[in-house]
C-alpha positions, -999 to 999 in steps of 0.1 A, spaced: 856 -688 -332 841 -653 -329 858 -626 -349 875 -600 -325 877 -564 -337 906 -546 -323 911 -518 -349 907 -485 -331 890 -468 -358 864 -494 -362 857 -497 -324 855 -456 -324 830 -459 -354 810 -483 -338 808 -461 -305 797 -431 -326 771 -450 -345 756 -463 -313 754 -429 -295 742 -412 -327 715 -439 -331 705 -436 -295 699 -400 -298 678 -404 -333 657 -430 -315 652 -406 -286 643 -380 -307 615 -402 -328 602 -420 -297 601 -393 -269 567 -383 -253 571 -345 -260 582 -350 -296 550 -332 -310 553 -303 -286 567 -273 -303 605 -263 -299 638 -263 -311 644 -294 -331 674 -303 -309 655 -305 -278 639 -336 -292 672 -357 -289 692 -342 -260 690 -325 -228 727 -309 -232 714 -273 -245 689 -272 -214 719 -284 -190 743 -258 -206 719 -230 -201 713 -240 -166 749 -241 -159 757 -207 -176 727 -191 -155 706 -185 -186 683 -210 -186 648 -189 -179 658 -165 -205 667 -191 -232 634 -206 -223 616 -175 -228 634 -164 -261 648 -192 -281 637 -197 -316 602 -212 -313 586 -193 -282 549 -201 -276 524 -210 -246 541 -244 -244 576 -253 -255 597 -284 -253 630 -277 -236 643 -314 -235 631 -348 -247 612 -353 -211 604 -316 -200 582 -288 -214 577 -254 -201 542 -236 -204 533 -200 -199 495 -204 -209 476 -189 -179 451 -219 -178 478 -245 -180 496 -227 -151 468 -227 -131 460 -263 -139 496 -274 -128 495 -254 -96 457 -264 -87 460 -270 -52 424 -283 -50 429 -312 -72 432 -339 -50 426 -372 -70 455 -365 -95 476 -336 -88 506 -324 -106 534 -335 -78 566 -317 -74 594 -336 -96 623 -357 -83 644 -325 -91 635 -312 -56 649 -341 -37 682 -337 -56 686 -301 -47 692 -311 -10 702 -344 -2 688 -366 26 662 -337 32 626 -335 34 613 -302 40 580 -280 35 601 -268 3 613 -300 -14 591 -329 0 572 -346 -28 548 -364 -9 515 -341 -4 506 -357 32 544 -345 42 537 -312 29 504 -306 49 522 -319 80 548 -291 77 526 -266 66 500 -270 92 526 -261 119 545 -238 101 521 -216 80 506 -200 113 539 -183 127 549 -173 90 516 -156 83 514 -119 84 496 -119 117 519 -146 132 550 -124 122 537 -93 141 556 -109 173 587 -108 156 584 -71 141 607 -55 170 634 -78 161 631 -73 125 628 -36 126 659 -35 150 680 -54 125 668 -31 100 677 -1 118 711 -15 126 717 -21 86 712 15 79 738 27 107 762 1 91 755 16 57 760 50 68 792 44 85 807 27 54 797 56 32 812 80 58 843 61 60 876 61 38 858 40 11 832 69 7 805 45 -7 784 13 10 779 -18 -8 744 -23 0 744 -59 -15 768 -68 14 746 -51 40 713 -65 28 729 -99 28 740 -93 64 706 -81 72 686 -111 57 707 -134 74 704 -118 108 666 -118 104 661 -153 97 685 -164 122 666 -146 149 633 -160 134 648 -198 131 673 -200 160 664 -173 186 696 -153 176 713 -136 146 743 -148 128 759 -114 140 768 -105 105 758 -68 110 772 -62 140 807 -77 130 803 -64 93 815 -96 80 802 -130 69 811 -161 89 818 -196 76 782 -206 79 768 -180 59 790 -184 34 778 -221 34 743 -212 31 749 -187 4 765 -213 -17 737 -238 -14 717 -223 -43 748 -231 -67 755 -264 -50 719 -276 -53 718 -265 -92 750 -285 -95 736 -316 -77 704 -314 -96 719 -314 -130 745 -341 -122 726 -364 -96 748 -396 -104 781 -380 -99 769 -361 -68 759 -393 -52 793 -408 -61 811 -379 -48 798 -390 -14 823 -420 -13 848 -407 -40 866 -376 -35 855 -358 -70 865 -322 -73 837 -296 -69 811 -323 -63 831 -333 -31 833 -298 -21 793 -292 -28 787 -323 -6 808 -310 23 791 -275 21 758 -291 26 767 -313 52 783 -285 71 748 -265 70 732 -296 84 757 -296 112 750 -259 120 714 -260 120 714 -291 145 736 -272 167 717 -241 167 685 -258 171 697 -280 199 711 -245 218 675 -233 215 659 -263 226 681 -264 258 672 -231 265 635 -238 264 636 -267 287 658 -250 312 631 -223 314 605 -248 316 623 -267 342 629 -233 363 591 -221 357 576 -252 365 549 -248 337 528 -279 326 536 -265 288 568 -255 274 570 -218 267 598 -203 247 616 -172 264 628 -161 231 603 -174 205 610 -186 170 588 -198 142 597 -234 156 586 -226 191 555 -247 188 574 -278 180 588 -278 217 554 -286 232 549 -322 240 519 -327 218 538 -320 187 571 -337 194 560 -373 184 550 -362 150 583 -343 143 616 -359 141 648 -339 148 659 -344 115 627 -329 100 632 -299 123 665 -296 109 657 -298 73 631 -272 77 652 -249 95 679 -253 69 654 -243 39 640 -217 60 677 -201 60 681 -204 25 647 -194 14 644 -164 37 678 -149 33 695 -143 0 664 -144 -17 651 -112 1 685 -95 -1 687 -99 -37 652 -85 -41 659 -57 -19 693 -50 -38 676 -46 -70 648 -24 -57 674 2 -42 694 2 -74 662 7 -97 649 34 -75 681 52 -73 684 51 -111 649 67 -116 648 100 -99 612 104 -107 603 72 -89 624 81 -58 606 115 -55 572 100 -56 582 76 -31 596 102 -9 568 123 -12 545 94 2 568 87 30 572 121 42 533 119 52 541 91 79 537 101 114 564 106 140 575 72 154 560 53 128 561 15 126 553 -12 102 515 -9 104 516 25 89 537 13 58 516 -19 51 492 -3 30 512 26 14 500 26 -23 532 36 -40 554 18 -17 536 -14 -24 537 -7 -64 577 -6 -61 579 -39 -42 555 -55 -65 576 -42 -96 607 -56 -82 594 -89 -75 581 -88 -110 610 -76 -129 638 -90 -105 624 -121 -91 645 -141 -67 631 -174 -82 632 -170 -120 635 -204 -131 612 -233 -140 591 -252 -111 592 -288 -124 560 -309 -119 552 -345 -131 521 -347 -154 497 -373 -136 489 -407 -150 468 -409 -182 482 -372 -192 465 -342 -199 460 -313 -225 482 -282 -218 480 -250 -240 463 -271 -269 489 -300 -268 483 -334 -252 511 -340 -227 518 -379 -216 515 -388 -180 550 -391 -163 565 -363 -184 580 -331 -169 560 -297 -172 574 -265 -157 562 -229 -151 587 -200 -146 581 -166 -133 607 -152 -157 584 -155 -187 551 -150 -167 564 -119 -155 573 -106 -192 538 -114 -206 536 -85 -229 498 -83 -226 498 -83 -188 529 -61 -186 532 -37 -218 570 -27 -222 578 -58 -198 617 -50 -194 610 -15 -181 609 -9 -144 578 11 -142 558 8 -106 528 28 -117 516 -2 -138 504 -17 -103 480 15 -97 456 -4 -121 461 -38 -114 444 -63 -140 432 -98 -136 457 -109 -160 485 -92 -141 474 -110 -110 473 -144 -129 507 -139 -142 527 -129 -112 543 -158 -92 575 -144 -72 568 -170 -46 557 -200 -69 521 -210 -72 491 -228 -59 494 -250 -27 530 -249 -27 535 -210 -25 566 -202 -3 558 -198 33 582 -169 36 563 -146 10 549 -125 42 580 -120 59 596 -109 23 571 -83 18 573 -71 54 613 -67 52 610 -52 17 586 -25 30 607 -17 61 640 -15 44 628 5 15 611 31 38 640 35 64 667 33 36 653 60 15 642 80 47 679 79 55 696 84 24 670 106 3 697 117 -22 714 82 -27 727 74 -61 742 47 -79 781 50 -75 807 45 -101 835 40 -81 857 9 -79 844 4 -117 809 -1 -105 786 -3 -136 753 -18 -147 772 -50 -157 775 -58 -122 737 -58 -118 731 -83 -148 709 -111 -132 725 -143 -129 696 -166 -133 704 -196 -113 677 -216 -93 679 -185 -72 688 -152 -89 718 -130 -79 735 -99 -93 765 -111 -115 789 -86 -97 779 -97 -63 780 -61 -52 757 -29 -56 777 3 -45 755 34 -36 765 66 -23 742 87 2 746 115 -21 762 126 -56 
């Protein structure tokens, strides 16, 4: 008859021995054990998970005790800041064995396949073929009147708040409203109405929350999946937020589709035309309907809203904050802007040298996408930064590290736009605020258009603007919370139009 152990101490000891043994075995056998890195990252993912959840992972990856061109950050994941390695990982022309996006992306947004998170190259090519043209700089020219109208409205609202009883304007709030209203116009043919009403609605709150929600899902995919059937606090709320954004996108797209169909029926045209064009207008033509499902349109619309809203808003928040803290930078910018002709528009801004230096420096130091972009090493493995990495392992490249390369950017933590007046090849190789290679963000042209327009209109409207210290506002509010998408930790930026 087998001996039955019932002593709690013995059972607990056996469990501890098993768990510790499993961690030791993992450390001795994991495929990345020979990659440099803190000793504990051989055995467990817990430190990496901790820094993700506390919004410090990019900084930890850059500054932990064993920094280098490639570092192990968990038993299964390494990060590289080697320029040749980064180029190889993001090589868009490597057709035979490319570094594919890792399953991490599919956990960010469940039941979704879009130009951002699809893992399959064929799907990405299909989405990119139709969306890259309207999101190019030339394609976006058709939307410049709507974009600039929203920017002008934002300036009016900022002035009204500063002139009111508060005596200060929260540009973080107004830039967030602005970015959502612009992407609403481009995606659904109408804004969210945030600027007009001066407050966020629930749908915008949900979209803002998706960055955090996605990080939570990616860290705990099993719990997230269980939460769809069991009411697990926090995870259940995260799932509900995501489904509400799906529903909103579906309703808004259906409303716009009906408008296009009504216009088509009334005009009797052979090809459907859109009376209020959006970046998805081409999808309403019959020749495209059979290749794009309604779910695919919904998924891409949702990711456009997330990727084209608070990312641009947060970049703009930091740009205004940084320029206002450096009077010499602001005066140099104002001198350049003073030469604009009367009735100027975007075309006159596009190539202004110092304006572009400020935009580039903001995207470098305060990039909205600071975290690692995980890719899977192809079968057979490859050499990266002098180390062989086995096939199937995960390798990441993060803008936060590359943007602080001391050889490319001396004094890398200083906001210094003049560094871009003489751009070196290494600077070009290290800058990746919108990702890298063939998976570079399609919204990069829209972001630069908005940043140029907002910067010019803001500082011409408020040439004496300063950072306020009212309501306890301090530099601590502007410390970067490094989630998958970066946000100011204080969620506010108070500016006075004059001291």
